[in-house]
TORMIDO-876166 format. One line per 4 residues: number of its first residue (from 1); for each residue x negated, y negated, z of C-alpha. Coordinates in steps of 0.5 Angstrom, whole numbers, padded with zeros to 4 digits. Example, Ala and Ser with C-alpha at 12.3 -4.5 7.8 and 13.67 -1.06 7.14 Angstrom:
<atoms>
1) -0025/0009/0016; -0027/0002/0014
</atoms>
This chain:
<atoms>
1) -0128/-0273/0235; -0129/-0275/0228; -0136/-0275/0229; -0137/-0268/0232
5) -0132/-0266/0226; -0137/-0269/0221; -0143/-0266/0224; -0140/-0259/0222
9) -0138/-0261/0215; -0142/-0257/0209; -0142/-0259/0202; -0144/-0253/0197
13) -0147/-0250/0202; -0152/-0255/0204; -0151/-0259/0211; -0148/-0266/0209
17) -0153/-0270/0213; -0158/-0267/0208; -0155/-0272/0202; -0156/-0278/0207
21) -0164/-0276/0207; -0164/-0275/0199; -0161/-0282/0198; -0166/-0285/0203
25) -0172/-0281/0199; -0169/-0284/0192; -0169/-0291/0195; -0175/-0291/0198
29) -0179/-0288/0192; -0175/-0293/0188; -0178/-0299/0192; -0185/-0296/0193
33) -0186/-0295/0185; -0182/-0301/0183; -0187/-0305/0188; -0193/-0301/0185
37) -0191/-0302/0178; -0193/-0309/0178; -0198/-0310/0183; -0204/-0310/0179
41) -0201/-0315/0174; -0199/-0319/0181; -0207/-0319/0183; -0209/-0321/0176
45) -0204/-0326/0174; -0202/-0329/0180; -0208/-0329/0185; -0212/-0330/0179
49) -0217/-0324/0180; -0221/-0321/0175; -0220/-0314/0173; -0225/-0310/0177
53) -0223/-0314/0184; -0215/-0312/0182; -0217/-0305/0181; -0221/-0305/0187
57) -0216/-0307/0192; -0210/-0303/0188; -0214/-0297/0189; -0216/-0299/0197
61) -0208/-0300/0198; -0207/-0293/0195; -0212/-0290/0199; -0209/-0293/0205
65) -0202/-0290/0203; -0205/-0283/0203; -0209/-0284/0210; -0203/-0286/0214
69) -0199/-0279/0213; -0204/-0276/0218; -0202/-0282/0223; -0195/-0281/0222
73) -0195/-0274/0223; -0198/-0274/0230; -0194/-0280/0232; -0187/-0276/0230
77) -0189/-0269/0233; -0193/-0271/0239; -0189/-0277/0241; -0183/-0280/0238
81) -0180/-0275/0234; -0178/-0275/0227; -0172/-0279/0227; -0175/-0285/0231
85) -0181/-0285/0227; -0178/-0285/0220; -0173/-0291/0223; -0179/-0295/0226
89) -0184/-0294/0220; -0178/-0296/0215; -0177/-0302/0219; -0185/-0304/0218
93) -0184/-0302/0211; -0178/-0306/0210; -0182/-0312/0213; -0188/-0311/0209
97) -0184/-0311/0202; -0181/-0318/0205; -0188/-0321/0206; -0190/-0319/0199
101) -0184/-0322/0196; -0185/-0329/0200; -0193/-0328/0198; -0191/-0329/0191
105) -0187/-0335/0191; -0191/-0340/0188; -0187/-0346/0190; -0189/-0345/0198
109) -0196/-0348/0197; -0195/-0352/0190; -0195/-0359/0193; -0196/-0362/0186
113) -0191/-0358/0183; -0195/-0356/0177; -0194/-0349/0177; -0200/-0347/0180
117) -0201/-0345/0188; -0205/-0350/0191; -0207/-0346/0197; -0209/-0339/0194
121) -0212/-0337/0201; -0205/-0337/0204; -0202/-0332/0198; -0208/-0327/0199
125) -0207/-0327/0206; -0200/-0326/0206; -0201/-0320/0200; -0206/-0317/0205
129) -0201/-0317/0211; -0195/-0314/0207; -0199/-0309/0203; -0202/-0306/0210
133) -0195/-0306/0213; -0192/-0302/0206; -0198/-0297/0207; -0197/-0296/0214
137) -0189/-0295/0213; -0189/-0291/0206; -0195/-0286/0209; -0192/-0286/0216
141) -0186/-0283/0214; -0188/-0279/0208; -0190/-0272/0212; -0183/-0273/0216
145) -0178/-0274/0211; -0179/-0267/0208; -0180/-0264/0215; -0174/-0267/0218
149) -0169/-0265/0212; -0171/-0258/0213; -0169/-0259/0221; -0162/-0260/0218
153) -0161/-0253/0216; -0157/-0248/0221; -0159/-0240/0221; -0153/-0239/0216
157) -0156/-0244/0211; -0163/-0242/0211; -0163/-0239/0204; -0161/-0246/0201
161) -0167/-0250/0204; -0171/-0249/0198; -0166/-0252/0194; -0166/-0258/0198
165) -0173/-0258/0197; -0172/-0258/0190; -0167/-0263/0191; -0171/-0268/0194
169) -0177/-0267/0189; -0172/-0269/0184; -0169/-0275/0188; -0177/-0277/0188
173) -0178/-0277/0181; -0172/-0280/0179; -0173/-0286/0184; -0180/-0286/0180
177) -0176/-0286/0173; -0171/-0291/0175; -0177/-0296/0177; -0179/-0295/0169
181) -0173/-0295/0166; -0170/-0301/0170; -0176/-0305/0172; -0174/-0312/0176
185) -0173/-0317/0171; -0179/-0321/0167; -0176/-0328/0167; -0179/-0334/0170
189) -0176/-0337/0176; -0178/-0343/0181; -0176/-0349/0185; -0180/-0354/0182
193) -0183/-0350/0176; -0181/-0344/0172; -0187/-0339/0173; -0187/-0331/0172
197) -0182/-0328/0177; -0186/-0324/0182; -0182/-0326/0188; -0176/-0322/0184
201) -0181/-0316/0182; -0182/-0315/0190; -0175/-0317/0192; -0172/-0312/0189
205) -0176/-0306/0192; -0175/-0310/0199; -0167/-0310/0198; -0168/-0302/0196
209) -0172/-0301/0202; -0166/-0304/0206; -0161/-0300/0203; -0165/-0294/0204
213) -0166/-0296/0212; -0158/-0297/0212; -0156/-0290/0209; -0161/-0286/0213
217) -0158/-0289/0220; -0151/-0288/0218; -0152/-0281/0218; -0155/-0281/0225
221) -0149/-0278/0228; -0150/-0272/0224; -0157/-0270/0224; -0160/-0264/0228
225) -0166/-0268/0232; -0171/-0264/0235; -0175/-0266/0240; -0183/-0267/0239
229) -0186/-0260/0241; -0194/-0262/0240; -0198/-0263/0233; -0201/-0257/0230
233) -0206/-0261/0227; -0209/-0263/0233; -0209/-0256/0236; -0212/-0254/0230
237) -0218/-0259/0231; -0219/-0258/0238; -0220/-0250/0236; -0225/-0252/0231
241) -0228/-0257/0236; -0229/-0252/0241; -0231/-0246/0236; -0237/-0251/0234
245) -0239/-0253/0241; -0239/-0246/0244; -0243/-0244/0238; -0248/-0250/0239
249) -0248/-0248/0247; -0250/-0241/0245; -0255/-0242/0239; -0260/-0238/0243
253) -0262/-0231/0239; -0260/-0227/0246; -0253/-0228/0244; -0250/-0223/0239
257) -0248/-0226/0232; -0241/-0226/0230; -0237/-0225/0224; -0235/-0232/0223
261) -0237/-0238/0226; -0229/-0239/0228; -0230/-0233/0233; -0233/-0237/0238
265) -0226/-0240/0239; -0224/-0233/0242; -0226/-0235/0249; -0221/-0240/0250
269) -0216/-0239/0244; -0211/-0234/0242; -0214/-0229/0237; -0208/-0230/0232
273) -0209/-0238/0232; -0216/-0237/0231; -0214/-0232/0225; -0209/-0237/0222
277) -0215/-0243/0222; -0219/-0239/0218; -0214/-0238/0213; -0213/-0245/0213
281) -0220/-0247/0213; -0221/-0242/0207; -0216/-0246/0203; -0219/-0253/0205
285) -0226/-0251/0203; -0223/-0251/0196; -0220/-0258/0196; -0227/-0261/0196
289) -0228/-0262/0189; -0220/-0264/0188; -0221/-0271/0190; -0224/-0272/0183
293) -0217/-0271/0179; -0214/-0276/0183; -0219/-0281/0182; -0217/-0280/0174
297) -0210/-0279/0175; -0209/-0286/0180; -0212/-0290/0175; -0206/-0290/0171
301) -0203/-0296/0175; -0210/-0300/0174; -0214/-0299/0169; -0209/-0296/0164
305) -0204/-0301/0166; -0209/-0307/0164; -0211/-0303/0158; -0204/-0303/0156
309) -0204/-0311/0157; -0209/-0312/0151; -0204/-0308/0146; -0198/-0310/0143
313) -0191/-0308/0144; -0187/-0306/0151; -0190/-0303/0157; -0190/-0295/0156
317) -0189/-0294/0164; -0183/-0289/0162; -0187/-0284/0159; -0190/-0281/0166
321) -0184/-0279/0170; -0180/-0277/0163; -0185/-0272/0162; -0186/-0270/0169
325) -0178/-0268/0169; -0179/-0265/0162; -0185/-0261/0163; -0184/-0258/0170
329) -0178/-0253/0167; -0182/-0252/0161; -0188/-0249/0164; -0184/-0245/0169
333) -0179/-0242/0164; -0183/-0242/0158; -0191/-0243/0158; -0193/-0239/0164
337) -0188/-0233/0162; -0191/-0233/0155; -0198/-0233/0158; -0196/-0227/0162
341) -0193/-0223/0157; -0200/-0224/0153; -0203/-0220/0159; -0207/-0226/0161
345) -0209/-0226/0168; -0207/-0234/0169; -0208/-0234/0177; -0206/-0241/0180
349) -0214/-0243/0181; -0215/-0242/0174; -0209/-0246/0172; -0211/-0252/0177
353) -0218/-0251/0173; -0214/-0252/0166; -0210/-0258/0169; -0217/-0261/0171
357) -0220/-0260/0164; -0213/-0263/0161; -0214/-0269/0165; -0221/-0270/0163
361) -0219/-0270/0156; -0213/-0275/0157; -0219/-0280/0159; -0223/-0278/0153
365) -0216/-0280/0149; -0216/-0287/0153; -0224/-0288/0151; -0222/-0287/0144
369) -0216/-0292/0144; -0220/-0297/0148; -0226/-0297/0142; -0220/-0299/0137
373) -0217/-0304/0142; -0224/-0307/0142; -0225/-0308/0135; -0218/-0312/0135
377) -0220/-0316/0141; -0225/-0321/0140; -0229/-0325/0145; -0232/-0332/0145
381) -0239/-0333/0147; -0242/-0340/0150; -0248/-0339/0147; -0250/-0340/0139
385) -0250/-0334/0135; -0248/-0332/0128; -0241/-0329/0128; -0239/-0323/0124
389) -0234/-0325/0119; -0228/-0323/0123; -0229/-0328/0128; -0226/-0335/0128
393) -0231/-0340/0131; -0229/-0347/0132; -0234/-0352/0132; -0231/-0359/0135
397) -0235/-0365/0134; -0232/-0371/0138; -0236/-0378/0136; -0238/-0382/0142
401) -0235/-0389/0143; -0234/-0394/0140; -0231/-0390/0134; -0227/-0384/0138
405) -0227/-0380/0132; -0228/-0373/0131; -0229/-0367/0126; -0227/-0360/0126
409) -0231/-0354/0123; -0230/-0347/0121; -0237/-0346/0119; -0244/-0348/0121
413) -0243/-0356/0122; -0248/-0361/0120; -0254/-0362/0124; -0255/-0367/0130
417) -0247/-0366/0132; -0245/-0365/0139; -0241/-0358/0139; -0236/-0356/0144
421) -0236/-0348/0144; -0230/-0345/0147; -0232/-0342/0154; -0233/-0335/0155
425) -0227/-0331/0155; -0226/-0323/0156; -0219/-0321/0153; -0219/-0315/0157
429) -0212/-0316/0160; -0207/-0321/0157; -0201/-0317/0159; -0196/-0321/0154
433) -0200/-0327/0155; -0204/-0331/0151; -0210/-0336/0152; -0210/-0343/0150
437) -0214/-0350/0151; -0213/-0357/0149; -0218/-0362/0146; -0217/-0369/0148
441) -0219/-0374/0143; -0216/-0380/0146; -0220/-0385/0150; -0215/-0384/0156
445) -0214/-0378/0161; -0208/-0374/0160; -0204/-0369/0164; -0202/-0362/0161
449) -0197/-0357/0164; -0197/-0350/0165; -0203/-0349/0168; -0208/-0354/0164
453) -0208/-0360/0169; -0212/-0366/0168; -0216/-0367/0162; -0221/-0373/0162
457) -0222/-0377/0156; -0226/-0374/0150; -0227/-0367/0153; -0224/-0360/0153
461) -0220/-0356/0158; -0222/-0349/0160; -0218/-0343/0157; -0211/-0342/0161
465) -0206/-0336/0161; -0199/-0337/0158; -0194/-0332/0157; -0193/-0329/0150
469) -0187/-0332/0147; -0185/-0339/0146; -0189/-0344/0150; -0187/-0351/0152
473) -0192/-0356/0154; -0191/-0363/0157; -0197/-0368/0155; -0197/-0374/0160
477) -0201/-0380/0160; -0203/-0384/0166; -0197/-0389/0164; -0192/-0384/0165
481) -0190/-0383/0157; -0189/-0376/0155; -0189/-0371/0149; -0186/-0364/0149
485) -0190/-0359/0145; -0188/-0352/0143; -0191/-0346/0140; -0190/-0339/0139
489) -0195/-0335/0142; -0197/-0327/0140; -0200/-0322/0145; -0207/-0323/0147
493) -0208/-0329/0142; -0213/-0335/0143; -0211/-0342/0141; -0215/-0349/0141
497) -0210/-0355/0141; -0213/-0361/0138; -0210/-0368/0141; -0213/-0373/0136
501) -0215/-0380/0137; -0209/-0383/0133; -0204/-0379/0137; -0198/-0383/0139
505) -0195/-0380/0146; -0189/-0385/0145; -0186/-0383/0139; -0181/-0378/0138
509) -0185/-0373/0133; -0191/-0374/0137; -0192/-0367/0137; -0193/-0366/0129
513) -0200/-0370/0130; -0203/-0364/0134; -0207/-0360/0130; -0207/-0352/0132
517) -0213/-0348/0131; -0213/-0340/0132; -0219/-0338/0135; -0217/-0330/0136
521) -0211/-0327/0133; -0206/-0323/0137; -0207/-0316/0138; -0205/-0311/0133
525) -0205/-0304/0136; -0198/-0302/0139; -0197/-0299/0146; -0195/-0293/0143
529) -0202/-0291/0142; -0202/-0289/0150; -0197/-0284/0149; -0202/-0278/0148
533) -0206/-0280/0154; -0200/-0280/0158; -0198/-0274/0155; -0205/-0270/0157
537) -0205/-0273/0164; -0198/-0271/0166; -0199/-0264/0163; -0205/-0264/0167
541) -0201/-0266/0173; -0196/-0261/0172; -0201/-0255/0172; -0206/-0258/0177
545) -0201/-0261/0182; -0195/-0257/0183; -0199/-0250/0182; -0204/-0253/0187
549) -0199/-0254/0193; -0196/-0247/0191; -0202/-0244/0192; -0204/-0247/0198
553) -0197/-0245/0201; -0198/-0238/0199; -0205/-0238/0202; -0203/-0241/0209
557) -0199/-0239/0215; -0192/-0242/0215; -0194/-0246/0221; -0200/-0249/0218
561) -0197/-0252/0212; -0197/-0259/0215; -0204/-0258/0216; -0205/-0256/0208
565) -0200/-0262/0206; -0204/-0267/0210; -0211/-0264/0207; -0208/-0265/0200
569) -0206/-0272/0201; -0213/-0273/0204; -0216/-0271/0197; -0211/-0277/0194
573) -0214/-0282/0199; -0221/-0280/0197; -0220/-0280/0190; -0218/-0287/0190
577) -0224/-0289/0194; -0228/-0285/0189; -0226/-0290/0184; -0228/-0296/0188
581) -0235/-0293/0189; -0236/-0291/0182; -0233/-0297/0179; -0238/-0301/0183
585) -0244/-0297/0182; -0244/-0296/0175; -0242/-0303/0173; -0241/-0301/0165
589) -0240/-0307/0161; -0235/-0303/0156; -0229/-0300/0159; -0229/-0294/0154
593) -0236/-0292/0157; -0233/-0292/0164; -0227/-0288/0161; -0232/-0283/0159
597) -0236/-0283/0165; -0230/-0281/0169; -0228/-0276/0164; -0235/-0273/0165
601) -0235/-0273/0172; -0229/-0269/0172; -0231/-0264/0167; -0237/-0263/0172
605) -0233/-0262/0178; -0228/-0257/0174; -0234/-0253/0173; -0236/-0253/0180
609) -0229/-0251/0182; -0229/-0246/0177; -0235/-0242/0180; -0232/-0243/0187
613) -0225/-0240/0185; -0229/-0234/0182; -0231/-0232/0189; -0225/-0234/0192
617) -0221/-0228/0195; -0213/-0228/0195; -0210/-0226/0202; -0203/-0225/0205
621) -0202/-0229/0211; -0196/-0225/0213; -0200/-0218/0213; -0206/-0222/0217
625) -0201/-0224/0222; -0198/-0217/0223; -0204/-0215/0225; -0203/-0219/0232
629) -0196/-0218/0233; -0198/-0213/0239; -0202/-0218/0244; -0201/-0213/0250
633) -0209/-0211/0249; -0211/-0218/0247; -0212/-0221/0255; -0216/-0215/0257
637) -0221/-0216/0251; -0221/-0224/0252; -0223/-0222/0259; -0228/-0217/0257
641) -0231/-0222/0252; -0231/-0228/0257; -0235/-0223/0263; -0240/-0221/0258
645) -0241/-0228/0256; -0242/-0231/0263; -0246/-0225/0265; -0251/-0227/0259
649) -0251/-0234/0261; -0253/-0232/0268; -0258/-0227/0266; -0261/-0233/0262
653) -0261/-0237/0268; -0264/-0232/0273; -0270/-0231/0268; -0271/-0238/0267
657) -0271/-0239/0275; -0276/-0233/0276; -0281/-0236/0271; -0281/-0243/0274
661) -0282/-0239/0281; -0288/-0235/0278; -0291/-0242/0275; -0291/-0245/0281
665) -0294/-0239/0285; -0300/-0240/0280; -0301/-0247/0280; -0301/-0246/0288
669) -0306/-0241/0287; -0311/-0245/0282; -0311/-0251/0287; -0313/-0246/0293
673) -0319/-0244/0289; -0321/-0251/0287; -0321/-0253/0294; -0325/-0247/0296
677) -0330/-0249/0290; -0331/-0256/0292; -0333/-0254/0300; -0338/-0249/0297
</atoms>
């Protein structure tokens, strides 16, 4: 009885059930963006992938997240209904988040307890399974949540539906914002060894997804659950398919041309539906250039994140959501009215064009910043060359037995010496990290913790990554004796630590004998310099994305908005696929050049879109639909069209049969004449 009473409760004019949906949306967005914020760093520093592979897998995941909404909409409208689809796919989503958290536990395969997983294949496989489940879940529920929220409004509450949409939008951006302001703690964790705590970074989003699922199910008794009524997208696809097939079947010149190729669907489908599909196709045609915008926009989570890791300071992920929440009302309440007062015809399509140009400028700003970063970050090469004055190259000469002595030179060494050059290191992504390596000048092997491992006598270890801050290394010999060494490391620095032949691992102050050479100085450019490019990109997003959706909905019939939403999300997926194609095909050696390439491509696409917009004619869907409000004459017209088509098909068939008969008669007559001539 209480449940029935709760169903009828309104809060400020809204149904009570809508608040369960809004809280669910907030937790889900917090979970998604929280996981996504550390994803590329997890690829780079836990799975040890390079920048290009980490970027490729990241954008593949994002593309999949924006392809699955089509599947979710079809399942909800044609089979399970919105409520069950949200619940079932949320369970899949939660399992995916848990799998990701488990995949980041290094102790599972760290059998030798040195802090490095021994079976990386296991972690990669678990990660891919987790990401697939997350993409299926987050994409599948995306088109259902907003539509399900709209179903909760009764007739007397319809006026508040737009307010609920704004409420859901704010909860989405607030969830995104909270992942930046309150990110998962960055401390280290582990059972046998302390490493960067990615299990916690993925575990917090998993817990939030559990909360989102519980909150949504708690409101089950209050929801208005509509039965599946069939998916409009499938109907639209069938209508388009029939029109194409019918046009191909009647491609002969004997059939009169029609004003629009979709008119060939009139024989089977209602004229109102055909007219609505025409309006949708008109908007979808304008979507063709749009993926290029998302190609640049979604690189904020990949290339721009990796760019930030080469800089000093705290990460500026808070900038984007803060700017979105600030710029949307500023644009709507100040900028657009000001432009209107200046009597400028700033149409929605012109706004979208400007938004694309602003996004291109954001990548130009990123390229200029990258040039400055490249000056402050030095690469160490394996081959001999004359270094510039600002690069500190260390030459290490370890003399062969029996002396076991060594020499260090910071200038050109004497001739005929054995030189150990540092291995090649491209410091393009070292988020709060530094590179360091050890030189073992002893005649016995050593083991060094924090990922260095075993070092043979008279040899040099490879460079390995260490978190920024105070790092502690334990140096052990084969006899079990150890020496603890600690050093404060800056962002993006590189060090060579030389263990001399006189090193006595047993004494208390053994660490003082270790000589430290700074190969690369810490990064000096602050992350705050990324704010201009984030500002430009966010401004472009507000002008482009918000305007684009408003324009699309204003130009399409009310029952076709889900089709346009699916088309819009599909452009995001294609944009992420373009990142993979361009990045792999271009193979540019410098990151700033890749930024300029993407900016140039968007500028070209922007020109194409401007030309397409110039020839676009705005329509009023309600006015067009009103022309078909009296359907009493339609059946007779449809019947007349069908009879006319069948008559022409019959005429073509008869003419074909008559011509075949004439051919047969002429062949027989020719044969008889040949027989007569042969007898003569």
